[in-house]
N, C-alpha and C positions, 0 to 999 in steps of 0.2 A: 454439501448440505448447508442449507440456509434456514435459520430459525427466526420466527417472529414475523408478523404480518407486515410491518413497516419495511423491513429489509426485503422480504419476498416481493412486495410491490415494486421496489426499485428494479429488481431483476426481471419482473414481468414487462416493464417498460423499456428494457434494454435489448441488446442483440443476443443475449444468452438464451439458450434453448432449455426450457423447463420440462423435465420428464414427468415428475409427479409432485403432488401436494397432499400432505396428510394434515387433516384438520380435526379439531375438537368440535363435536356437534354443536355445542352451545355458542361457538364463535363463527359459525358458517356465514352469518350475515355480514361479516367484515370482509369477506372475499370480494374482490372486484370482478368484473366480467372477464372471463378467461377464454383463450383460444381453445378450440375443440380438441386439439392434439395433446392437451395436458391431462394426465391421469389424476383423478381425484379419489382419495380414500378417506372415508370417515373412520376415526379412531376415538376410543375413550381415553380418559386421563391415564389409566394404567398402561395402555398400549403406547401412548405418546411418551410416557416416562421411559419406557424400555428402549425406544429408538432415538430419543433425544440425547444430545451431549451435554445438556444443561441440567443443573440440579433442580431448577424450577422451569419446566417447559413453558413456552409462551403460546401454546395453543395451535401453532402452525409449524410445519416443517416441510421444506421443499427439497427435492433432489434435482439437481441441475447439471446438465452436461458440461464437463470441462472443455473449453474450446481447444482446438489444436494449437500447439505452441508455435508462435510466429517469431521471426527475427525482427529486431527493431530496424526501422528504416532510418539510415544515417542522415538522410536529408531532413527528417523530422527534428533533428537536434539543432538545426540552424534556426536562429532567431527565436529560440525558446530556452527555457531553463528546465532541466530534467534532473530528477532525483536519482542517484545511483547508490545502491546498497551493497556493501561488501561484507558478507559473512553474518548477516543478521540471523539470529537463531531463535529468538523468542517470538512465538506466534502473536502474542498481545502487542508487542512492539511493532511487528510488521503490520498488523491490522490498524493500529493507531496512526502509523505513518501514511498508510493508504488513505485513511479517513482525513488526515490533515492535508494531504496533497489535494484531495477533492475540494476541501474547504477553500483553499487558496488558489484553486484553478490550475494546478499542475496536472496535466493529462497523462503523462508517461512516467513510469518508474522502471529503471533497469536494475535487475538483481544479479549478483554473482551466482554461479551455479550451485554454490554451497549454502545459499540462503534458505531459510525455512520456506516451505511450500505456501504460496499465496492462497491455495484452496484448502489448507488445513482448516477444519471446522472452527477452531479457536481464532484463527486469523480472520476468517470470513465473518464471524460474530463480532469481532472487534472493529471491523470496517463499518458496521451499521448501514450496510447497503452501498457504501461508496465504491466497493469493488466492481459494481456494475458500471461505473463511469470512468474508472482509471485503468489505463492499459498497463499490464505487467509483463515484462520481458525477462527471460533468464538467458544470460550471455556469459561468455568468457571475457571478463572485464578488460584484461590487458589487451586482447585483440581489438575490442571495440574502441578503446582509448587510442590505440595506435592508428586507427583508420579515420579519425576525425581531427579537424583542426579547431574545434570548438574549445574555448577555454575550460580548463579542468580545475574546479575549486574543490578543496578537500578540508574536512573538519579535523584539524590537528591542534595539539596543545601549543605548538611554537609558531603559529601562523600570525598573520596580521589581524587586527581587530575587525570583527564582522561589521562594526558600526562605521568603519572608515574605508571599506572596500569600494573600489570602482567596479561595479558589476557588469557594466556594459549592457548589451542586448541579448546575450546568450551565454549558456554555460552548463556544465555538468556539475552537480553538487554531490560529492562523495561523502557518505557517512559509513563508519566502520562498525565492526563487531562490538557487542556490548562490553566484552572484557578485554579483548586484544586490540581493538581499534582497527585501523585500515591496514591491510596486509602490505608488507614491504614492496612487493612487485607492483602494487597499485600506487603506492606512495611515490614511486619513481616517475609516474605519469602525471602527477599533480603539478600544475604550473602556478597555481595561486593558493597557497596554504592559508586557511582561515581559522581564527580562534574566537570563541565566545568568551570575552573577558570574565574572569572569576573575581567577584567582589568579596564573597564570604570565604568559608573554609571547607566547603564540600569538596570531596576528592574528585568527583566526576558528575556529569549530567547524563540522565537517561537518554538513549539515542532517539527515542520518539520526541522527547522534549526538544532536543537539539534540532531535529527536523522541523519542528514547529517554529522555532526561532529563526532558522534559515529561511523558511518559506515566508514568514511574516516580514522579515527585513528586506528580502528581495522584492516582494510586492510593494512594500512601503516606498522603496527607492524608485522603482519603475513607475509608480503612480505619482 
């Protein structure tokens, strides 16, 4: 489910297959030209409120086919930086990370099998349409990490400063669970531990904020 005309337009322009769009009569004029195979349903405010996951529906709701789950191409990890998520549970964090990746030009995100579903309505809403442009893969992380010789960077408390890292031209950037961090079996595969230096007294950083700092620093250095 995708809600809001701006996000729905992103999916219309993508490779996703849209099944149906429910729209409020008063906002029909905002719809772009649509392929003939999309089902259109006119609904009133009360009906839209019943099917929406939002407290304040945005006038449009689309039902979109979830694509078949594909395995990541290991060759695509070469000469690229890829975000890897280990045990992320909060849909809002997942959605914000996808949106952040899109902003900084990261095309692929690899998720551990126990991560929150990328197609959770709350996650989709938090991506603000970016899910239409970022490839999401669910994999057994230890197996993937064992099959590639791309450098593995991991966000850890006892790593080297993110501002002094030699990033090179490729790498996997591992970010861990909101409370537990990166799982021990995945930590063993990290070749380059990285820390965002703490200046103040906060106990920890939100994982989506950490992802933004990593993305920004890598892009800054590469450019």
